[in-house]
N, CA, C and O atoms as a MOPAC input file, in Angstrom:
PM7 MOZYME 1SCF
protein

 N    113.47100 1   -90.50900 1   206.12400 1
 C    111.39000 1   -91.19000 1   206.27900 1
 C    111.55900 1   -91.67900 1   207.29400 1
 O    110.59900 1   -91.60400 1   208.06100 1
 N    113.01600 1   -92.51700 1   207.88500 1
 C    112.35700 1   -92.52200 1   209.63000 1
 C    111.85500 1   -91.31100 1   210.16200 1
 O    110.65900 1   -91.10600 1   210.37000 1
 N    112.80900 1   -90.47700 1   210.39200 1
 C    112.62900 1   -89.06300 1   210.63800 1
 C    110.87400 1   -88.06800 1   210.80500 1
 O    110.14200 1   -87.65300 1   211.70400 1
 N    110.92600 1   -88.09800 1   209.26600 1
 C    109.34500 1   -87.08500 1   208.96100 1
 C    108.75800 1   -88.49500 1   209.43300 1
 O    108.59600 1   -88.23800 1   210.62600 1
 N    108.20300 1   -90.22600 1   209.22800 1
 C    107.54300 1   -91.01300 1   209.86400 1
 C    107.28100 1   -90.12700 1   211.18600 1
 O    106.30500 1   -89.41900 1   211.43600 1
 N    108.68000 1   -90.42200 1   212.12600 1
 C    109.02500 1   -89.74600 1   213.41000 1
 C    107.60600 1   -88.70700 1   213.64700 1
 O    106.52100 1   -88.83600 1   214.21500 1
 N    108.21500 1   -87.76300 1   212.96400 1
 C    107.00000 1   -86.08800 1   213.40500 1
 C    106.01600 1   -85.88700 1   212.36000 1
 O    105.79900 1   -84.72300 1   212.02400 1
 N    105.35100 1   -86.87300 1   211.76200 1
 C    103.78000 1   -86.25800 1   211.38800 1
 C    103.33100 1   -87.76000 1   211.84300 1
 O    102.35100 1   -88.21300 1   211.25200 1
 N    103.96500 1   -88.59700 1   212.85900 1
 C    102.65400 1   -90.11100 1   213.00100 1
 C    101.78600 1   -89.26600 1   214.17100 1
 O    102.10100 1   -88.71300 1   215.22400 1
 N    100.62700 1   -89.44100 1   213.49300 1
 C     99.30600 1   -89.47200 1   214.59000 1
 C     99.86800 1   -88.72100 1   216.28400 1
 O     99.49900 1   -87.78900 1   216.99900 1
 N    101.19100 1   -90.03100 1   216.32700 1
 C    100.85500 1   -89.71700 1   217.24600 1
 C    101.22000 1   -88.37500 1   218.13400 1
 O    101.03400 1   -88.32500 1   219.35000 1
 N    101.82400 1   -87.18300 1   217.26900 1
 C    101.42100 1   -86.18100 1   217.55800 1
 C    100.67100 1   -85.03700 1   217.55500 1
 O    100.98000 1   -83.85500 1   217.70500 1
 N     99.64700 1   -85.58600 1   217.36000 1
 C     98.25900 1   -85.18800 1   217.57200 1
 C     97.54800 1   -84.57300 1   218.43300 1
 O     97.38600 1   -85.22900 1   219.46200 1
 N     97.01700 1   -83.48300 1   218.41600 1
 C     97.26800 1   -82.65900 1   219.41200 1
 C     95.55300 1   -82.56700 1   219.93200 1
 O     94.94900 1   -82.69500 1   218.86700 1
 N     94.72300 1   -82.44200 1   220.81700 1
 C     92.78200 1   -81.54900 1   221.21400 1
 C     93.84000 1   -81.03300 1   222.24100 1
 O     94.81100 1   -81.61000 1   222.73000 1
 N     93.31400 1   -79.66100 1   222.43400 1
 C     93.11600 1   -78.60400 1   222.91200 1
 C     91.93300 1   -79.06700 1   223.84400 1
 O     91.41700 1   -80.16700 1   223.64600 1
 N     91.25200 1   -77.77700 1   225.43000 1
 C     90.73200 1   -78.22500 1   225.17600 1
 C     90.13600 1   -76.31300 1   226.25300 1
 O     90.44600 1   -76.12100 1   227.42900 1
 N     89.48600 1   -75.49800 1   225.57100 1
 C     89.49600 1   -74.52100 1   225.86300 1
 C     88.16800 1   -73.98200 1   227.42500 1
 O     87.56700 1   -74.91200 1   227.96300 1
 N     87.95300 1   -72.81200 1   227.83400 1
 C     87.02800 1   -72.06300 1   228.04200 1
 C     86.50000 1   -71.69000 1   227.29300 1
 O     85.51400 1   -72.40000 1   227.09800 1
 N     86.57300 1   -70.56700 1   226.39100 1
 C     85.95500 1   -69.38900 1   226.09400 1
 C     85.52600 1   -69.70500 1   224.59100 1
 O     86.55100 1   -69.89200 1   223.93600 1
 N     84.22900 1   -69.84800 1   223.70700 1
 C     83.66600 1   -70.31900 1   222.70400 1
 C     84.05000 1   -68.93000 1   221.72500 1
 O     83.90700 1   -69.24800 1   220.54500 1
 N     84.40800 1   -67.77400 1   221.84400 1
 C     84.52000 1   -67.40100 1   221.10500 1
 C     86.32000 1   -66.79200 1   220.23000 1
 O     86.28600 1   -66.16100 1   219.17300 1
 N     87.99500 1   -67.22800 1   221.09400 1
 C     88.16200 1   -67.47500 1   220.94600 1
 C     88.93000 1   -68.14200 1   220.12500 1
 O     89.66200 1   -67.49300 1   219.37800 1
 N     88.94200 1   -69.69600 1   220.07200 1
 C     88.84800 1   -70.39100 1   219.48400 1
 C     90.36000 1   -69.99600 1   218.20900 1
 O     91.56600 1   -70.18700 1   218.36600 1
 N     89.67100 1   -69.46100 1   217.13700 1
 C     90.63300 1   -69.35700 1   216.15900 1
 C     92.10600 1   -68.44400 1   216.54600 1
 O     93.23700 1   -68.40300 1   216.06100 1
 N     91.34300 1   -67.69600 1   217.78800 1
 C     93.43100 1   -67.44000 1   218.78600 1
 C     93.95000 1   -68.56500 1   219.43600 1
 O     95.07600 1   -68.54800 1   219.93200 1
 N     93.57800 1   -69.06000 1   219.45300 1
 C     94.15000 1   -70.87300 1   220.15200 1
 C     94.90800 1   -71.16700 1   219.64500 1
 O     96.12700 1   -71.30700 1   219.75000 1
 N     93.49400 1   -71.39800 1   218.43100 1
 C     94.27100 1   -72.26900 1   217.06200 1
 C     96.07900 1   -72.25400 1   216.54100 1
 O     96.92700 1   -73.08200 1   216.20800 1
 N     95.94500 1   -70.33300 1   216.78200 1
 C     96.93000 1   -69.21600 1   215.93100 1
 C     97.78400 1   -69.20600 1   217.25100 1
 O     98.82200 1   -68.54500 1   217.22600 1
 N     97.55800 1   -69.65400 1   218.01800 1
 C     98.92900 1   -69.64700 1   219.05500 1
 C     99.78400 1   -71.20100 1   219.07000 1
 O    100.92400 1   -71.61500 1   218.85800 1
 N     98.59300 1   -71.67500 1   219.41800 1
 C     99.04500 1   -73.41500 1   219.18000 1
 C    100.54400 1   -73.10500 1   218.35600 1
 O    101.65700 1   -72.76100 1   218.75500 1
 N     99.89300 1   -73.45500 1   216.82500 1
 C    100.52600 1   -73.26100 1   215.83600 1
 C    101.73700 1   -72.33100 1   216.29000 1
 O    102.84800 1   -72.86200 1   216.26400 1
 N    101.67700 1   -71.39400 1   216.58300 1
 C    103.44600 1   -70.32100 1   216.14300 1
 C    103.97500 1   -71.02700 1   217.06000 1
 O    105.18500 1   -71.11000 1   216.84700 1
 N    103.55500 1   -71.77000 1   218.29600 1
 C    104.13800 1   -71.56200 1   219.90000 1
 C    104.73600 1   -73.18700 1   219.10000 1
 O    105.96400 1   -73.14500 1   219.03500 1
 N    104.26200 1   -74.30500 1   218.61200 1
 C    104.67300 1   -75.39900 1   218.60700 1
 C    105.19500 1   -76.07300 1   217.47700 1
 O    105.80400 1   -77.13300 1   217.33000 1
 N    104.49400 1   -74.49600 1   216.13600 1
 C    105.40400 1   -75.17000 1   214.58300 1
 C    105.61800 1   -76.24700 1   213.58500 1
 O    105.52700 1   -75.62500 1   212.52700 1
 N    105.77900 1   -77.11800 1   213.37300 1
 C    105.41800 1   -78.28500 1   213.12200 1
 C    105.29400 1   -78.89500 1   213.96200 1
 O    104.15200 1   -79.34800 1   214.04500 1
 N    106.12800 1   -79.26000 1   214.93300 1
 C    106.41500 1   -80.82400 1   215.58900 1
 C    104.81200 1   -80.72800 1   216.14600 1
 O    104.74300 1   -81.33200 1   217.21600 1
 N    103.75700 1   -80.26300 1   215.82300 1
 C    102.45800 1   -80.77600 1   216.07800 1
 C    101.39700 1   -80.73300 1   215.37400 1
 O    101.18000 1   -79.67900 1   214.77600 1
 N    100.40800 1   -81.88200 1   215.23500 1
 C     99.56300 1   -81.33400 1   214.29000 1
 C     97.95400 1   -81.16900 1   215.34100 1
 O     97.40800 1   -82.11000 1   215.91600 1
 N     97.37400 1   -79.39300 1   215.34500 1
 C     96.18900 1   -79.80600 1   216.06900 1
 C     95.49500 1   -80.48200 1   215.50900 1
 O     95.17200 1   -80.25800 1   214.34300 1
 N     95.10700 1   -81.42500 1   216.14500 1
 C     93.07800 1   -81.80600 1   215.85900 1
 C     92.22400 1   -81.33500 1   215.96900 1
 O     91.26600 1   -81.41000 1   215.19900 1
 N     92.32000 1   -80.48300 1   217.29600 1
 C     90.84900 1   -79.88900 1   217.63100 1
 C     91.30400 1   -79.16200 1   218.78600 1
 O     92.10800 1   -79.55300 1   219.63300 1
 N     90.63400 1   -77.93800 1   218.72000 1
 C     89.96500 1   -76.92400 1   219.97800 1
 C     88.65200 1   -77.42300 1   220.57700 1
 O     87.67900 1   -77.66600 1   219.86300 1
 N     88.64600 1   -77.51300 1   221.38700 1
 C     86.88600 1   -77.54000 1   221.69800 1
 C     87.07300 1   -76.80900 1   222.88000 1
 O     88.04700 1   -76.85400 1   223.63000 1
 N     85.54800 1   -75.79200 1   223.03500 1
 C     85.64600 1   -74.93000 1   223.66500 1
 C     84.24400 1   -75.05300 1   224.36000 1
 O     83.15400 1   -74.90700 1   223.80600 1
 N     84.51200 1   -75.39300 1   225.87200 1
 C     84.29900 1   -75.73500 1   226.85700 1
 C     83.08000 1   -75.13200 1   228.23800 1
 O     82.47800 1   -75.51100 1   229.24300 1
 N     83.31500 1   -73.96500 1   227.36200 1
 C     82.71100 1   -72.31100 1   228.40100 1
 C     82.67300 1   -72.78300 1   230.09200 1
 O     81.87400 1   -72.45100 1   230.96800 1
 N     83.24300 1   -73.21500 1   230.12200 1
 C     83.85600 1   -72.84600 1   231.89700 1
 C     84.93700 1   -73.23600 1   232.61700 1
 O     84.88700 1   -74.46500 1   232.56000 1
 N     85.51900 1   -73.04700 1   233.01200 1
 C     86.79300 1   -72.97700 1   234.13300 1
 C     85.88100 1   -74.74900 1   234.48900 1
 O     86.01100 1   -75.74500 1   233.77600 1
 N     85.10900 1   -74.66400 1   235.63300 1
 C     84.61300 1   -75.73000 1   235.83800 1
 C     84.46500 1   -77.37200 1   234.20300 1
 O     85.03300 1   -78.40800 1   233.85900 1
 N     83.51200 1   -76.63500 1   233.87600 1
 C     84.35600 1   -77.71200 1   232.92900 1
 C     85.75200 1   -78.21700 1   231.79800 1
 O     85.96700 1   -78.91900 1   230.81000 1
 N     86.00200 1   -77.88600 1   232.14500 1
 C     87.59300 1   -77.98600 1   231.87900 1
 C     87.81200 1   -79.09000 1   232.08700 1
 O     88.07300 1   -80.07300 1   231.39400 1
 N     87.58100 1   -78.69900 1   234.09200 1
 C     88.94400 1   -79.37900 1   234.68500 1
 C     87.87400 1   -80.73400 1   234.74400 1
 O     88.11700 1   -81.94000 1   234.72200 1
 N     86.85900 1   -80.13500 1   234.81000 1
 C     85.82100 1   -81.74100 1   234.98000 1
 C     86.56700 1   -82.85800 1   233.18500 1
 O     87.07000 1   -83.96300 1   233.38300 1
 N     86.49500 1   -82.43200 1   232.07000 1
 C     87.30700 1   -82.78100 1   231.14000 1
 C     88.39600 1   -83.61400 1   231.30800 1
 O     88.70800 1   -84.77200 1   231.03400 1
 N     89.18400 1   -82.01400 1   232.20200 1
 C     90.68500 1   -83.04800 1   232.52000 1
 C     90.51700 1   -83.93700 1   233.48500 1
 O     91.54100 1   -84.61100 1   233.59300 1
 N     89.59400 1   -84.28600 1   234.32700 1
 C     89.77700 1   -85.78300 1   235.46000 1
 C     88.89700 1   -86.43400 1   235.09000 1
 O     88.91200 1   -87.54100 1   235.62700 1
 N     87.84600 1   -86.24400 1   234.18700 1
 C     87.52300 1   -87.55700 1   233.38300 1
 C     88.88200 1   -87.93400 1   232.21600 1
 O     88.61700 1   -88.69900 1   231.28900 1
 N     89.39400 1   -87.72500 1   232.25900 1
 C     90.66800 1   -88.22900 1   230.33900 1
 C     91.88900 1   -88.32000 1   231.17800 1
 O     92.95000 1   -88.28100 1   230.55500 1
 N     91.95000 1   -88.43600 1   232.49800 1
 C     93.47100 1   -88.45300 1   233.09200 1
 C     94.43100 1   -88.99900 1   232.72900 1
 O     95.63500 1   -88.78600 1   232.58600 1
 N     92.81800 1   -90.70600 1   232.42300 1
 C     93.76500 1   -91.56100 1   231.90500 1
 C     93.77500 1   -92.21000 1   231.42300 1
 O     93.96900 1   -93.42400 1   231.49600 1
 N     93.45100 1   -91.19200 1   230.45600 1
 C     93.27900 1   -92.21600 1   228.66800 1
 C     93.99700 1   -91.54200 1   227.83800 1
 O     93.86600 1   -90.54200 1   227.13200 1
 N     95.20900 1   -92.72100 1   228.21000 1
 C     95.72500 1   -91.97300 1   227.22600 1
 C     96.15300 1   -92.09600 1   225.62600 1
 O     97.31400 1   -92.45000 1   225.41800 1
 N     95.54800 1   -91.90700 1   224.81500 1
 C     94.76800 1   -92.45600 1   223.77900 1
 C     95.23800 1   -91.37900 1   222.38000 1
 O     95.44500 1   -91.51400 1   221.17400 1
 N     95.24900 1   -90.23100 1   223.44400 1
 C     95.85100 1   -88.99500 1   222.71300 1
 C     96.65800 1   -87.74100 1   223.41400 1
 O     96.80200 1   -87.64000 1   224.63300 1
 N     97.12600 1   -86.86900 1   222.51200 1
 C     97.66000 1   -86.14400 1   223.70500 1
 C     96.70900 1   -85.06200 1   224.33000 1
 O     95.66400 1   -84.63300 1   223.84100 1
 N     97.12900 1   -84.81500 1   225.17500 1
 C     95.95000 1   -82.76600 1   224.55100 1
 C     96.13500 1   -82.47200 1   226.17500 1
 O     96.30200 1   -83.21700 1   227.14100 1
 N     96.01600 1   -80.88900 1   226.00300 1
 C     95.79800 1   -79.37400 1   226.70500 1
 C     95.12400 1   -79.64400 1   226.71300 1
 O     94.51500 1   -80.27200 1   225.84700 1
 N     94.64100 1   -79.11200 1   228.36500 1
 C     93.75300 1   -77.72800 1   228.72400 1
 C     94.08200 1   -76.99500 1   229.08200 1
 O     95.03100 1   -76.95200 1   229.86500 1
 N     93.60400 1   -76.30400 1   228.77200 1
 C     93.88200 1   -74.56500 1   228.65100 1
 C     92.33900 1   -73.74000 1   229.97300 1
 O     91.17900 1   -73.83900 1   229.57500 1
 N     92.61600 1   -73.02200 1   231.41400 1
 C     91.94700 1   -72.23100 1   231.97400 1
 C     92.72300 1   -70.81500 1   231.83900 1
 O     93.73700 1   -70.40300 1   232.40400 1
 N     91.75800 1   -70.15000 1   230.75500 1
 C     93.35600 1   -68.70000 1   230.65900 1
 C     92.75900 1   -67.68600 1   231.25700 1
 O     93.02800 1   -66.59400 1   230.75700 1
 N     91.92600 1   -67.67800 1   232.30300 1
 C     91.37400 1   -67.16300 1   233.22300 1
 C     90.97600 1   -65.20900 1   233.17000 1
 O     91.44500 1   -64.26100 1   233.79900 1
 N     89.96300 1   -65.31100 1   232.15100 1
 C     89.90100 1   -63.86300 1   231.04400 1
 C     91.00200 1   -63.64200 1   230.14200 1
 O     92.01300 1   -62.96100 1   230.31100 1
 N     90.72000 1   -64.17500 1   229.38000 1
 C     92.13500 1   -64.48000 1   228.12300 1
 C     91.93000 1   -62.44300 1   228.08800 1
 O     92.65100 1   -61.76300 1   227.35700 1

């Protein structure tokens, strides 16, 4: 039970910030395949541009409330 609690705790939730608004489903699928059951994907947030992703990363860099992944895809 201790291992289950560690693996499935809310600390394993992750937010992902991406550029492209049209590929949210693809990003969700890729992240789930790569990480398997090790994380719970809380949200994929499309921000529209590289500048917006970088701005959000800078804004949230000192906020340790949740794990985040910022993806600039370079025309994926």
